[in-house]
C-alpha positions, 0 to 999 in steps of 0.5 A: 777324017780317019780313025785307027783301030788298035788291038790291045792284049796282055801276055799273061791273060789269054782271055783279055782283049780290047779293041779301040777306035781313035781319031788320027788327030787325037792325042796319046793322052786321049788314048791313055784315058780310054785305056784306063777307063776300059781296063779299069786301071786305078789311080793316077800312076805314071804311064808310057807308050813305046813306039816299037818296030815289028820285033817289039824293040822300043824306038820312041817313048811317049810319056804322061809326064816327061821327067827327063832333064834335056840338058843332062840328057844332051850332056850324057849323049855327048859324053864319050869315053875313049876306052868304051866308045860313045855312050849309047843314046837314049830313045827319044821322049815326047809327052802324050798330050803333044803327040797325035796318033797319026804322027807315029804311024809308019807301019800298016801294023804299027806296034806299041807297048803301053806300060802303066804304074812303074812301081808295079808294072803292067805291060800291054801289047798294042797293034794297029789292026786297020784304018777306018773312015770315022763315023761323024755321029760317033764319039772318039776314042771308044772301046769297040770290043772288050773281052775278059777282065784285067786281073792285076796281080801284085807279087807278094813279098815272101816272109822270112822263114827262119825258126827260132833256133836258126835265128838265134844261131845266126845272131850268135854267130854275127855277135862272135864275128863282131867281138873278134873284129874288136879284139883284133884292133889295137888299143888307141893311145892318145897322140899316137898314130895307129897302123891298121896293117 
């Protein structure tokens, strides 16, 4: 039995690194759980792995929950506009618990993206480092190296910065615009068509 060693990095934190060993026969759901545990990601937000080429271009999505309607997807992919040509197809989607790790390895340095929490996205870069003989006495998946604590930064929403005078002037100008629009409209008469042009 083989195990794969993957290294995970985060582009915004140079001191962050995780190495994981996972059996070839284990699923991406298992990989997802060990990542959540070792990185200390909170909650049960949605997540996806993306199988990438050497330039980090996404080729396939492996998602926690497939919320994509296959019937709609098939219809959209078949749709063709004569002026614009064929509509670009979506990348294939599979569910984590149905895909084994060995099913996606087609490169000795296979690259993956792991995206967690789509409302406040956290993106990690994962690369296959090597293939090992599995240790029968070990429990997999396992984090074999952990450096740095992941710091999740939520970008604050900047407050509106308007002092009282600017705000009053802006509201007054807005009221003037509304008043002028009302004056431009003709007075309606019952039973008479109004021409607004």
